[in-house]
C-alpha positions as CSV (number, residue, x, y, z in Angstrom):
1,M,81.5,245.8,-33.2
2,D,77.4,247.2,-33.5
3,I,76.2,250.5,-35.1
4,L,73.8,252.0,-33.6
5,I,72.0,254.2,-36.6
6,T,69.6,256.9,-36.0
7,P,67.2,257.9,-39.1
8,H,68.7,260.9,-40.4
9,E,69.3,261.9,-44.3
10,L,72.5,261.9,-45.9
11,T,73.6,264.7,-48.4
12,G,76.6,266.3,-49.6
13,S,80.1,264.7,-51.6
14,V,82.1,262.4,-50.7
15,D,85.0,260.8,-52.5
16,A,84.7,256.8,-53.7
17,I,86.8,254.3,-52.7
18,S,89.9,252.3,-55.1
19,S,88.2,249.6,-56.5
20,K,89.3,246.4,-54.8
21,S,88.4,244.4,-58.3
22,V,90.4,246.3,-60.3
23,A,93.5,246.5,-57.2
24,H,93.6,242.8,-56.8
25,R,94.0,242.4,-61.2
26,L,97.0,245.3,-60.9
27,L,98.6,243.9,-58.4
28,I,99.0,240.6,-59.6
29,C,100.1,241.1,-63.1
30,A,102.5,244.2,-61.3
31,S,104.0,241.1,-59.4
32,L,104.9,239.0,-62.6
33,A,105.7,241.9,-64.2
34,N,109.4,242.3,-65.9
35,K,110.5,245.3,-63.2
36,P,109.1,247.4,-60.2
37,C,105.1,249.1,-60.7
38,N,103.6,251.7,-58.5
39,I,100.2,251.8,-58.4
40,V,98.4,254.7,-56.8
41,C,95.7,253.6,-54.7
42,N,93.7,255.9,-52.4
43,T,92.4,253.4,-50.3
44,T,93.1,249.7,-49.3
45,S,90.4,247.0,-47.1
46,A,91.3,243.3,-46.3
47,D,91.2,241.4,-49.1
48,I,93.1,243.6,-50.8
49,M,95.3,243.2,-48.5
50,A,94.8,239.8,-48.3
51,T,96.2,239.8,-51.6
52,V,99.3,241.6,-50.7
53,E,100.0,239.2,-48.3
54,C,99.6,236.1,-50.4
55,L,101.5,237.8,-53.2
56,R,104.5,238.4,-51.0
57,E,104.6,235.0,-49.4
58,L,105.0,234.2,-53.5
59,G,108.4,236.1,-53.6
60,A,107.2,239.8,-54.6
61,R,108.2,242.7,-52.4
62,I,104.9,245.1,-52.3
63,T,105.2,248.1,-49.8
64,R,102.6,250.4,-48.7
65,T,104.0,254.4,-50.5
66,Q,101.9,258.1,-49.1
67,T,100.1,257.3,-52.5
68,G,99.9,253.3,-52.6
69,F,101.6,250.5,-53.4
70,R,105.4,249.9,-55.0
71,V,105.7,246.1,-56.0
72,V,109.5,244.4,-56.9
73,P,108.2,241.6,-59.0
74,I,109.1,237.4,-58.3
75,K,112.4,237.1,-58.9
76,Q,112.6,235.5,-62.3
77,R,115.4,234.2,-64.6
78,G,114.0,234.1,-68.0
79,R,110.6,232.3,-67.4
80,H,111.1,230.9,-64.3
81,F,110.2,232.2,-61.2
82,W,111.4,231.6,-57.5
83,R,109.3,227.9,-56.4
84,P,109.2,228.1,-53.1
85,R,107.5,226.1,-49.8
86,T,105.3,228.6,-49.2
87,K,102.3,229.0,-46.6
88,L,99.7,231.5,-48.1
89,D,96.2,233.2,-45.9
90,C,93.8,234.0,-48.1
91,R,91.1,234.8,-45.0
92,E,87.1,236.0,-46.5
93,S,89.4,236.6,-49.9
94,G,87.0,234.6,-53.3
95,S,88.8,237.1,-55.5
96,T,92.5,236.4,-53.9
97,L,91.8,232.6,-53.7
98,R,90.2,232.7,-57.5
99,F,92.9,234.2,-59.1
100,L,95.8,233.4,-57.2
101,L,95.0,229.7,-57.5
102,P,96.1,229.9,-61.4
103,V,99.3,231.2,-60.6
104,I,99.9,229.1,-57.6
105,C,100.1,226.3,-59.7
106,A,101.9,227.6,-62.6
107,L,105.0,229.0,-60.4
108,G,105.6,225.7,-59.2
109,N,105.1,225.7,-55.8
110,N,104.7,223.5,-53.5
111,V,102.0,226.1,-50.9
112,A,99.4,225.4,-48.2
113,I,96.7,227.9,-48.1
114,S,94.6,228.8,-45.1
115,M,90.7,230.3,-45.8
116,G,88.5,231.8,-43.2
117,G,84.5,233.0,-43.3
118,K,83.0,231.1,-46.5
119,L,85.6,231.0,-48.3
120,P,86.1,227.2,-47.8
121,Q,82.7,226.0,-48.1
122,R,82.8,228.4,-51.7
123,P,82.8,226.0,-54.6
124,L,85.6,225.9,-57.0
125,T,84.1,224.0,-59.9
126,P,85.4,224.1,-62.1
127,L,88.3,225.4,-62.2
128,Y,89.2,223.0,-59.7
129,E,89.3,219.9,-62.5
130,Q,90.9,222.4,-64.8
131,L,93.4,222.9,-63.5
132,I,94.0,219.1,-62.0
133,A,94.0,218.0,-65.7
134,A,96.6,220.4,-66.9
135,G,98.5,218.9,-64.4
136,A,98.6,220.4,-60.6
137,Q,98.1,218.6,-57.9
138,M,95.1,219.8,-54.9
139,S,93.7,218.6,-51.5
140,P,90.1,217.7,-52.3
141,Q,87.2,220.9,-52.1
142,G,86.5,222.4,-48.8
143,T,90.1,220.9,-47.1
144,V,91.8,223.8,-45.1
145,P,94.5,223.6,-44.9
146,F,94.3,223.1,-49.6
147,M,97.3,222.3,-50.8
148,V,98.9,222.9,-53.5
149,S,101.5,221.2,-55.5
150,G,102.8,220.0,-59.1
151,S,102.4,222.9,-62.0
152,M,100.3,223.2,-64.9
153,R,100.1,223.1,-68.7
154,A,100.0,225.6,-71.1
155,G,95.8,224.9,-73.5
156,I,92.3,224.8,-73.8
157,F,90.3,225.8,-70.4
158,R,86.6,225.0,-70.5
159,M,83.9,227.0,-68.6
160,P,80.2,227.3,-68.3
161,G,79.0,231.3,-68.9
162,N,77.1,231.7,-65.3
163,I,80.0,230.4,-63.1
164,S,82.1,233.0,-61.1
165,S,83.7,234.9,-64.1
166,Q,87.0,234.9,-61.7
167,Y,87.5,231.0,-62.8
168,V,88.2,233.1,-66.4
169,S,89.9,236.0,-64.8
170,G,92.2,233.6,-63.1
171,L,93.5,231.3,-66.5
172,L,94.0,235.0,-68.0
173,M,96.8,236.3,-66.1
174,V,98.7,233.1,-65.5
175,A,98.7,232.6,-69.7
176,P,102.5,234.9,-69.6
177,L,104.1,232.7,-67.1
178,L,103.4,229.3,-69.1
179,A,105.0,229.7,-72.9
180,E,102.8,228.6,-74.8
181,T,99.8,229.9,-76.4
182,L,96.0,229.4,-73.7
183,Q,92.0,229.5,-74.6
184,V,90.0,229.7,-73.0
185,V,86.3,228.4,-74.3
186,V,83.1,230.1,-72.2
187,T,80.1,229.1,-72.9
188,E,77.2,231.8,-73.7
189,P,75.5,233.1,-71.9
190,V,78.1,234.8,-70.3
191,E,77.8,236.2,-66.6
192,S,79.8,239.3,-65.3
193,R,81.4,239.6,-68.7
194,P,82.2,244.0,-67.4
195,Y,84.6,241.6,-64.8
196,I,86.5,239.4,-67.8
197,Q,86.9,242.4,-69.5
198,L,89.0,244.7,-66.0
199,T,91.4,241.9,-66.5
200,I,91.8,242.4,-70.2
201,N,92.2,245.6,-70.2
202,A,94.3,245.6,-66.8
203,M,96.5,242.7,-68.3
204,Q,96.6,245.4,-71.4
205,Q,98.4,247.5,-69.4
206,F,101.2,245.1,-68.7
207,G,101.8,244.5,-72.2
208,V,99.5,241.4,-72.0
209,P,97.1,240.9,-75.8
210,V,93.6,239.3,-74.8
211,S,92.1,238.5,-78.1
212,T,88.2,237.8,-77.9
213,E,86.1,236.2,-80.6
214,R,82.4,234.8,-80.3
215,T,82.2,232.2,-82.1
216,V,79.4,228.9,-82.9
217,E,81.4,225.5,-81.8
218,F,79.5,222.5,-81.6
219,D,76.4,224.3,-81.9
220,Q,76.6,226.5,-78.8
221,K,77.8,229.8,-78.6
222,V,81.1,230.7,-77.2
223,T,83.8,233.4,-76.4
224,I,87.2,232.1,-76.6
225,Y,89.3,234.4,-74.6
226,T,93.4,233.8,-76.1
227,V,97.1,234.5,-74.7
228,D,99.6,234.1,-76.9
229,G,102.5,231.6,-75.8
230,S,105.2,234.7,-76.7
231,A,103.4,237.9,-73.8
232,Q,105.0,239.0,-71.0
233,Y,104.4,241.6,-68.2
234,S,106.3,244.5,-68.9
235,S,105.9,247.2,-65.9
236,P,104.0,250.3,-66.9
237,E,106.4,252.1,-64.3
238,T,103.7,253.9,-62.4
239,T,99.6,252.8,-63.4
240,F,95.9,254.2,-61.5
241,V,93.5,252.1,-59.4
242,E,90.1,253.5,-60.4
243,G,87.4,254.5,-57.6
244,D,85.4,251.8,-57.4
245,W,81.5,251.6,-57.8
246,S,80.5,248.7,-56.1
247,N,80.3,250.3,-52.7
248,S,80.0,254.1,-54.2
249,A,75.9,252.4,-54.8
250,F,75.2,252.4,-51.8
251,W,75.7,256.3,-51.5
252,L,74.2,257.0,-55.0
253,C,71.1,254.6,-53.9
254,A,71.5,256.7,-50.1
255,A,70.8,260.0,-52.0
256,A,67.7,258.2,-54.5
257,L,65.6,258.2,-51.1
258,G,66.2,261.9,-50.1
259,G,67.6,264.3,-48.9
260,T,69.0,266.8,-51.1
261,G,71.6,264.2,-53.1
262,I,74.3,262.7,-53.5
263,C,77.3,263.9,-55.4
264,V,80.3,260.9,-55.9
265,N,83.9,261.8,-57.0
266,Q,87.0,259.8,-59.0
267,L,84.9,257.6,-60.2
268,N,85.5,256.1,-63.9
269,L,82.4,257.2,-65.9
270,S,83.6,254.7,-68.7
271,S,84.6,252.2,-66.6
272,C,84.0,247.9,-67.5
273,Q,83.5,248.3,-63.6
274,G,79.7,245.8,-64.5
275,D,78.7,247.9,-61.2
276,R,78.5,251.2,-63.3
277,S,75.2,249.6,-63.9
278,I,73.7,251.3,-60.6
279,M,73.1,254.8,-62.5
280,A,71.3,253.1,-65.4
281,A,69.4,250.7,-63.1
282,L,68.8,254.0,-60.7
283,A,67.2,255.0,-63.6
284,R,65.1,252.7,-64.5
285,F,63.4,253.1,-61.1
286,G,62.9,257.1,-61.2
287,A,66.4,258.7,-60.2
288,R,66.9,261.7,-61.0
289,I,70.7,260.9,-62.0
290,S,73.5,263.5,-63.9
291,R,77.4,262.7,-64.8
292,K,80.1,265.2,-64.9
293,G,83.8,264.9,-65.1
294,K,84.3,262.1,-63.3
295,S,81.9,262.8,-60.6
296,A,78.2,261.1,-60.4
297,V,75.1,262.2,-58.7
298,A,72.3,261.0,-57.9
299,L,68.7,262.8,-56.5
300,A,65.8,262.0,-54.9
301,D,62.8,261.2,-56.8
302,H,59.7,259.5,-57.4
303,I,61.1,255.4,-57.3
304,D,58.6,253.1,-59.0
305,G,58.8,249.5,-58.5
306,C,60.2,247.6,-62.0
307,T,61.9,244.4,-63.2
308,L,66.0,244.3,-63.4
309,D,68.4,241.4,-64.4
310,V,71.0,241.5,-62.2
311,A,73.5,238.4,-63.7
312,D,76.3,241.5,-64.5
313,F,75.5,243.0,-61.6
314,P,74.8,241.0,-58.6
315,D,76.6,242.9,-56.2
316,L,74.1,245.9,-56.7
317,V,71.2,244.2,-55.5
318,P,71.4,244.6,-51.7
319,P,71.8,249.1,-52.1
320,L,68.9,247.9,-55.1
321,A,66.7,246.0,-52.4
322,V,66.4,249.4,-50.1
323,V,65.4,251.2,-53.1
324,A,62.3,248.6,-54.1
325,A,61.4,248.4,-50.9
326,L,60.9,252.4,-50.6
327,G,59.2,252.7,-53.5
328,R,56.1,252.3,-55.1
329,G,54.6,249.2,-56.6
330,T,56.8,245.9,-56.9
331,T,60.2,245.3,-58.6
332,H,60.9,241.8,-59.4
333,L,64.7,241.7,-59.2
334,T,66.0,238.9,-61.4
335,G,69.3,236.6,-62.8
336,A,70.9,236.6,-59.1
337,G,71.0,232.9,-57.9
338,R,75.2,233.3,-57.5
339,L,74.3,235.9,-54.7
340,R,73.5,232.3,-52.6
341,L,77.5,231.8,-53.0
342,K,79.1,235.3,-52.1
343,E,79.8,235.5,-47.8
344,S,76.7,235.2,-47.2
345,D,73.4,233.5,-48.7
346,R,73.0,236.8,-50.2
347,L,69.4,236.2,-51.4
348,Q,68.7,235.2,-47.8
349,T,70.5,237.7,-45.5
350,V,69.3,240.7,-47.6
351,C,65.6,239.3,-47.4
352,N,66.5,238.8,-43.0
353,G,67.7,242.1,-43.1
354,L,65.3,244.5,-44.4
355,C,62.3,242.4,-43.4
356,A,63.6,242.9,-39.8
357,L,63.0,246.6,-40.1
358,G,59.9,246.6,-42.3
359,A,60.4,246.0,-45.3
360,N,58.4,243.5,-47.6
361,I,60.6,241.1,-49.5
362,R,60.4,237.8,-50.3
363,I,62.4,235.0,-52.3
364,Q,61.7,233.7,-55.4
365,D,63.3,230.9,-57.6
366,D,67.2,232.9,-58.3
367,G,65.4,236.8,-57.0
368,L,64.1,238.7,-54.9
369,I,60.2,240.3,-55.7
370,I,59.7,243.5,-53.3
371,T,56.5,245.5,-52.4
372,G,57.4,248.7,-51.6
373,V,56.0,250.2,-48.5
374,D,56.4,254.1,-47.2
375,Q,58.3,253.7,-44.6
376,L,60.3,251.1,-42.5
377,T,60.1,250.5,-38.9
378,G,63.6,249.9,-38.4
379,G,64.7,247.2,-35.4
380,V,68.6,244.7,-35.5
381,V,69.8,243.6,-38.6
382,D,72.5,240.5,-38.0
383,A,75.2,241.9,-40.8
384,A,76.2,237.3,-41.0
385,N,79.6,238.8,-41.1
386,D,79.3,240.1,-45.1
387,H,79.7,244.0,-45.2
388,R,77.5,244.6,-48.5
389,I,74.7,243.9,-46.0
390,A,76.2,246.3,-42.7
391,M,76.6,248.7,-45.4
392,M,73.0,247.6,-47.4
393,A,71.2,248.1,-43.2
394,A,73.1,251.8,-42.8
395,I,71.4,253.1,-45.7
396,A,68.0,251.5,-45.2
397,A,68.4,253.6,-41.8
398,I,67.1,256.7,-43.5
399,R,64.3,255.8,-44.0
400,C,63.0,254.3,-40.5
401,T,60.6,255.5,-38.3
402,N,63.2,253.5,-35.3
403,N,67.2,253.2,-34.7
404,V,69.1,250.7,-36.1
405,I,71.4,248.6,-34.6
406,I,74.1,246.3,-36.8
407,R,75.2,243.4,-35.5
408,K,78.7,242.6,-36.5
409,A,79.0,245.6,-38.3
410,H,83.1,245.2,-38.9
411,C,82.4,243.4,-41.6
412,V,82.6,246.7,-43.7
413,N,86.7,246.1,-43.6
414,K,85.9,243.7,-45.8
415,S,86.1,246.2,-48.7
416,Y,85.2,249.4,-46.7
417,P,86.9,250.4,-43.2
418,H,86.0,253.6,-43.3
419,F,82.3,253.2,-44.4
420,F,80.8,254.4,-41.6
421,E,82.8,258.0,-41.1
422,D,82.4,258.4,-44.4
423,Y,78.5,257.9,-43.7
424,A,79.2,260.2,-40.8
425,Q,80.6,263.0,-42.9
426,L,77.3,262.2,-45.0
427,G,75.8,263.5,-42.1
428,G,74.9,260.0,-40.4
429,L,73.9,259.9,-36.6
430,V,76.6,256.6,-35.7
431,E,77.4,255.1,-32.9
432,K,79.9,253.0,-31.7
433,L,79.0,250.5,-29.2
434,E,80.4,247.7,-28.1
435,D,77.7,245.0,-26.0
436,V,73.6,246.1,-26.9
437,E,70.9,243.4,-25.9
438,D,68.5,242.9,-28.5
């Protein structure tokens, strides 16, 4: 599906969708708990459903309810879970694969894992090597189907801090299955630390404490995360998925570009989600930001270029790049090297997409240099099968002088299936096109 957008300001109010980052974690904890749990989740997406379907294949019974999901855990006797031979399909969800791979290894399953899109090419190192050292057996990286067998042991796992926090989260979530103390030692600086804290919070909701210690080991600063061997998941019976800051950021950035403002409701203003940093980032640019209850509001104002280290919130680069592209002066977005390993090489696709619309942007090392212009021209953007590139192009369209066509815009289904419906509700002029010629 291609999308045609006629430039028009966005304004009004919209409810945040449920955070897929939080939903993944709560679904996994609930599937490994001692009794059923109801998870209140106002929306779903392709990535969330990939985790749901994989957990079903592993033996959990998960059903959709009017308010979200009901999870009946995987069968277990004492600490031993049902161990089927099974096939899992992670689709294009890196979170699903990285979170569930340790779980599969701990359950002792013989599993064939299918993947789609660029996921087979996205690295698993050093999680891959650490799991093999702990007793698991796996196909070479990049193999599809990816075969997993054997059974991992607890122990000490070492990770560099500049890799995906999802590796650390996956190891922490598996700890209660292993009957012995597990430690994850992460060298400083720890990028995306807030997402590790999201995992810790989810585990604590299910009665599993995680201790955190910052210390020095072999002359290297490290953070040590420890889960005691006696810990087991205990269902809280009902838990809630908070609103998603990653996708809400697109609306807040759109508001900073013009109109009378946008209010995003159903957000946790004290959330551990790293992308809550959108508020501080927009304030750095000069946008007017306010908070009230469970709502965040952004208003247009002068936008000035600045320098931002995005290492802790790299997923904000696409919407922030739009703001910078229409600001005064030059913006440097640094610390974004890991964007090369997303659904697309997101440094390249952000650059390509905004340049196609008339922006002045280039890649330098691990970041972007963006010189602002008064207006974008419009044009055709290839979403590159990346949901955040499609949404980036959509909010850029509100400050274009001509129409914008977004190729393969249905990739928003990965995280935000009704994005374009909400875009239209805020005043956007959207038309679905089946076949579009350049």
